[in-house]
C-alpha positions as CSV (number, residue, x, y, z in Angstrom):
1,M,0.0,0.0,0.0
2,T,1.3,3.4,-0.9
3,R,1.6,5.7,2.0
4,V,0.1,9.1,1.5
5,K,2.0,11.7,3.5
6,N,-0.9,14.2,3.8
7,N,-3.0,11.3,5.2
8,Y,-0.7,10.5,8.1
9,D,-1.9,10.6,11.7
10,K,0.6,9.6,14.3
11,R,-2.1,8.3,16.7
12,Y,-2.4,5.2,14.4
13,L,1.1,4.1,15.3
14,N,-0.7,2.6,18.3
15,G,-3.1,0.7,16.0
16,L,-4.7,-2.4,17.4
17,I,-7.0,-5.1,16.1
18,Y,-8.9,-6.7,19.0
19,Y,-11.7,-9.1,19.7
20,I,-14.6,-9.5,22.1
21,Y,-15.7,-13.1,22.5
22,C,-19.1,-14.1,24.0
23,K,-18.9,-17.4,25.9
24,S,-22.7,-17.7,26.0
25,T,-23.3,-17.5,22.2
26,D,-19.8,-18.4,20.8
27,S,-19.9,-15.2,18.8
28,I,-17.0,-12.8,18.2
29,Y,-16.8,-9.1,17.5
30,V,-13.6,-7.8,15.8
31,G,-12.7,-4.1,16.0
32,S,-9.8,-1.7,15.7
33,T,-8.6,1.2,17.7
34,C,-5.7,3.5,18.2
35,V,-6.4,4.1,21.9
36,S,-5.7,1.6,24.7
37,L,-7.8,-1.5,24.7
38,N,-9.1,-0.8,28.2
39,K,-10.3,2.6,27.1
40,R,-12.0,1.2,24.0
41,M,-13.7,-1.5,26.1
42,R,-15.0,1.3,28.5
43,D,-16.4,3.0,25.4
44,H,-18.1,-0.2,24.2
45,D,-19.6,-0.7,27.7
46,Y,-20.9,2.8,27.8
47,D,-22.3,2.6,24.3
48,F,-24.1,-0.6,25.2
49,R,-25.5,0.7,28.4
50,A,-26.6,3.9,26.7
51,Y,-28.3,1.9,23.9
52,M,-30.2,-0.1,26.6
53,G,-31.3,3.1,28.3
54,M,-29.2,2.4,31.4
55,C,-27.4,5.8,31.3
56,T,-28.6,9.3,31.9
57,N,-27.2,10.6,28.7
58,T,-29.1,13.3,26.8
59,Q,-28.8,11.6,23.4
60,P,-29.8,8.0,23.0
61,R,-27.2,5.7,21.3
62,S,-28.0,3.7,18.2
63,Y,-27.5,-0.1,18.0
64,R,-23.8,-1.2,17.6
65,T,-22.8,-4.7,16.5
66,S,-20.6,-5.0,19.6
67,A,-23.9,-5.2,21.6
68,D,-24.4,-8.7,20.4
69,V,-21.4,-10.0,22.3
70,L,-21.8,-7.7,25.3
71,C,-25.5,-8.3,26.0
72,N,-25.0,-11.6,28.0
73,Y,-22.3,-10.1,30.2
74,N,-20.3,-13.3,29.7
75,Y,-17.4,-12.2,27.5
76,F,-13.6,-11.8,27.4
77,Y,-11.5,-9.7,25.1
78,G,-7.9,-9.4,23.8
79,I,-5.6,-8.2,21.2
80,L,-5.4,-10.0,17.9
81,E,-2.6,-7.9,16.4
82,K,-0.7,-4.7,17.1
83,Y,-0.8,-2.9,13.8
84,P,1.0,0.4,13.6
85,C,-0.1,2.2,10.5
86,D,-0.5,5.7,9.0
87,N,-4.2,6.4,9.2
88,K,-7.7,5.1,10.0
89,Y,-8.2,3.7,6.5
90,E,-5.2,1.4,6.8
91,L,-6.3,0.2,10.2
92,E,-9.9,-0.5,8.9
93,V,-8.6,-2.4,5.9
94,R,-6.6,-4.6,8.3
95,E,-9.6,-5.0,10.6
96,G,-11.7,-6.1,7.6
97,L,-9.2,-8.9,6.8
98,W,-9.6,-10.2,10.4
99,I,-13.3,-10.0,10.2
100,K,-13.3,-11.9,6.9
101,A,-11.0,-14.6,8.4
102,Y,-13.4,-15.1,11.4
103,K,-16.5,-15.4,9.1
104,Q,-15.1,-18.4,7.3
């Protein structure tokens, strides 16, 4: 992949591909982030609770696919790959490859 200089964002040097696995349903969610995995999981948890109406936020959250593995409160998560890259696009392309691999 050709690196585009004007599309460089140093935050993506911390790129991660991660998973959340639901032990109850044997389903998996694959995501990507450039923040710490603990921070990203807190965001997933908040989004899920807000979607379920369990938060006092002023704007309701829409459904997110991660809710499918969080809803049973019986999951674990981890890093699939550390993937330093230049931008969000590159990280999402790599995430897509992992998603495709898990769907086979």
